[in-house]
Each structure stands twice: as C-alpha cells, then as structure tokens.
Legacy VTK file of the C-alpha trace (Angstrom):
# vtk DataFile Version 3.0
C-alpha trace
ASCII
DATASET POLYDATA
POINTS 175 float
-12.365 -11.309 19.662
-9.499 -12.753 17.621
-7.996 -12.455 14.141
-10.019 -9.583 12.691
-9.622 -9.632 8.920
-10.703 -7.480 5.959
-10.639 -8.505 2.290
-11.424 -5.736 -0.189
-12.838 -6.076 -3.689
-13.165 -3.549 -6.499
-15.264 -4.087 -9.639
-12.667 -2.805 -12.095
-12.492 -0.589 -14.010
-14.837 1.133 -11.539
-12.911 2.134 -8.412
-15.664 4.261 -6.884
-16.884 1.438 -4.590
-15.027 -1.196 -2.585
-16.789 -4.159 -1.026
-15.370 -5.170 2.372
-15.506 -8.778 3.527
-15.049 -8.441 7.295
-14.555 -11.437 9.573
-13.318 -12.251 13.061
-13.277 -15.179 15.464
-15.377 -14.741 18.571
-14.535 -16.887 21.574
-16.716 -17.598 24.585
-14.417 -18.762 27.374
-17.249 -19.223 29.854
-19.431 -22.243 30.613
-22.574 -20.199 29.872
-24.017 -19.091 26.530
-23.333 -15.476 25.509
-25.387 -13.117 23.351
-23.938 -9.876 22.074
-23.419 -7.505 19.204
-20.354 -7.364 16.985
-19.930 -3.676 16.161
-17.527 -2.195 13.666
-16.546 1.112 12.142
-13.933 2.261 9.668
-12.260 5.466 10.858
-12.820 8.475 8.611
-15.760 6.901 6.734
-19.463 6.459 7.266
-19.061 2.674 7.527
-20.671 1.312 10.703
-22.263 -2.068 11.279
-23.845 -4.138 14.037
-24.385 -7.888 13.915
-26.121 -10.020 16.535
-24.036 -13.027 17.642
-24.814 -15.942 19.934
-22.063 -18.166 21.299
-22.559 -21.426 23.110
-20.518 -22.416 26.162
-16.792 -22.580 25.318
-17.581 -21.994 21.632
-15.319 -20.389 19.038
-17.150 -19.064 15.993
-15.911 -17.429 12.798
-18.276 -14.521 12.199
-18.578 -12.919 8.772
-20.306 -9.549 8.618
-23.402 -9.584 6.392
-24.334 -7.674 4.401
-20.815 -6.760 3.347
-20.081 -3.080 3.955
-19.510 -0.855 0.910
-16.835 1.852 0.996
-17.590 4.734 -1.359
-14.719 6.502 -3.125
-11.986 4.516 -1.363
-8.466 5.843 -1.323
-6.615 3.066 -3.141
-3.424 1.380 -1.970
-0.618 1.371 -4.560
2.859 -0.209 -4.603
5.913 2.001 -4.107
6.487 4.358 -7.064
2.898 3.886 -8.320
1.040 5.972 -5.755
0.346 6.293 -2.072
-0.119 3.390 0.336
-3.387 4.612 1.839
-4.473 2.540 4.844
-7.720 2.369 6.817
-8.408 1.368 10.418
-11.315 -0.909 11.282
-12.266 -1.102 14.964
-14.327 -4.126 16.031
-16.030 -4.472 19.410
-18.032 -7.281 20.900
-20.651 -5.814 23.220
-22.460 -7.958 25.765
-25.284 -6.538 27.881
-23.768 -3.828 30.045
-20.157 -4.045 28.828
-17.714 -4.100 25.941
-16.128 -7.521 26.352
-13.493 -7.189 23.623
-12.080 -4.695 21.127
-9.586 -5.110 18.286
-8.261 -2.851 15.532
-7.072 -4.000 12.116
-5.370 -1.846 9.489
-6.020 -2.611 5.822
-5.541 -1.179 2.347
-7.832 -1.189 -0.677
-6.026 -2.707 -3.676
-7.306 -5.060 -6.371
-4.509 -7.492 -7.239
-4.869 -9.669 -10.330
-2.511 -11.802 -12.390
-2.616 -13.232 -15.877
-0.380 -15.196 -18.202
0.735 -13.273 -21.280
2.939 -13.837 -24.305
5.401 -11.473 -25.965
7.381 -12.669 -29.002
6.864 -16.313 -28.038
7.967 -15.858 -24.419
5.416 -16.451 -21.687
5.245 -14.723 -18.346
2.960 -13.715 -15.560
1.665 -10.164 -15.563
0.707 -8.632 -12.224
-1.795 -5.797 -12.134
-2.842 -3.665 -9.210
-6.030 -1.639 -9.463
-6.120 -2.539 -13.164
-2.657 -1.111 -13.893
0.263 -3.275 -15.044
3.023 -3.326 -12.436
6.719 -3.871 -13.144
7.977 -6.419 -10.630
11.629 -6.528 -9.752
13.192 -9.754 -8.641
13.342 -13.384 -9.666
11.383 -15.128 -12.352
9.360 -17.194 -9.893
7.565 -14.980 -7.421
5.029 -15.930 -4.785
1.596 -14.441 -5.220
1.634 -10.842 -3.989
-0.729 -11.328 -1.057
1.256 -14.409 0.083
-1.845 -16.559 0.519
-0.724 -19.637 -1.434
-0.778 -22.982 0.311
2.056 -25.519 -0.140
0.235 -27.362 -2.948
-0.248 -24.153 -4.935
3.434 -23.224 -4.558
4.491 -26.690 -5.799
2.114 -26.425 -8.777
3.391 -22.966 -9.746
7.040 -24.022 -9.567
6.270 -27.190 -11.549
4.435 -25.107 -14.183
7.390 -22.736 -14.610
9.918 -25.609 -14.619
7.948 -27.596 -17.224
7.400 -24.476 -19.325
11.147 -23.711 -19.138
12.093 -27.302 -19.998
9.687 -27.297 -22.954
11.174 -24.031 -24.185
14.692 -25.497 -23.970
13.652 -28.658 -25.840
12.003 -26.633 -28.609
15.069 -24.382 -28.878
17.393 -27.388 -29.283
15.249 -29.120 -31.936
LINES 1 176
175 0 1 2 3 4 5 6 7 8 9 10 11 12 13 14 15 16 17 18 19 20 21 22 23 24 25 26 27 28 29 30 31 32 33 34 35 36 37 38 39 40 41 42 43 44 45 46 47 48 49 50 51 52 53 54 55 56 57 58 59 60 61 62 63 64 65 66 67 68 69 70 71 72 73 74 75 76 77 78 79 80 81 82 83 84 85 86 87 88 89 90 91 92 93 94 95 96 97 98 99 100 101 102 103 104 105 106 107 108 109 110 111 112 113 114 115 116 117 118 119 120 121 122 123 124 125 126 127 128 129 130 131 132 133 134 135 136 137 138 139 140 141 142 143 144 145 146 147 148 149 150 151 152 153 154 155 156 157 158 159 160 161 162 163 164 165 166 167 168 169 170 171 172 173 174
C-alpha cells in the first residue's frame, strides 16, 4: 500500500458536504495473484468503505475508491488568520484472507481553492479564494498555484502570461 491520497471537493457556496476522491497504489510483490479488500475510515466521522481488489503477480495498480465517500458537515481548513487548519486522518488497510497485509495513514484538510483573473482600475491580477472567500496573499507578484501541483509546462505558461501582460502594459503606458 503506497502513496495514499485524498482530494476534497466542495460544491460552493454549500459547504455542508465534501466529496472525497481517495486513491492509493497497491503493490503485489509476490509471483502469485492476490485478492483482498481495501478498507478505509476517516477518524471521527462515519466514513467507512470497503473495495474488492485483485492484483496479478508482481502488479502495481492505482486504486480509486468508488463510489466517492461523502463527508457531511466537514470542518473546513483555512489559511492562517482566516480560521482553523482542521485536519482529518484517513487510515487505509489492505486485507488479504486471514491477515492485514498493509496499513497507511494520510492526513488531509478540506479546503476548496479557486483562482480567477480580475481587473481593478485597468490593472489585472489573480484572485485566490479559499472556501469561496477572497484571500489576501502576501509575497511576490508571480506565485505558484497554492496546492503546488503545476507541472513545468504550466509554470512556463503562467510566467510567460504575466511577462507578456506586463510588457503590454508598459508599451501601452509609453504610447
């Protein structure tokens, strides 16, 4: 059981339900096929799930839990000075007949992070919102996406966009 991962989603403005996309890699290191059950629970909630999994000899499989669990009335994660950083613990186990062959725990929060371009008095910028609330970001003009999941191509495109936008603004100002 490797790389357990949870992605949360809220249907804003409603924050009474969070959908959890749970995944993990399961690895069979034996030369024989393995059948088992991927079990999970989120501490302090009524979220529990079981999913049958079959692995071939020496197979690694990315398993996504279906249907996606729903967390009712989640305690939301907020940035510093906006609220508490509530975190949850998900425990995953892979059970084979007669034994628990692996167990992992992953800690996650429940935020909804969105961005948008906006304009104020002819100046353009990127607005970051968490859980539907505008967030004041301190730091440089060019910031990586908050969850840090951009690939190299996306980073290059964002920097190029800001550079071209800045160069266009300078050209218009000089004309």
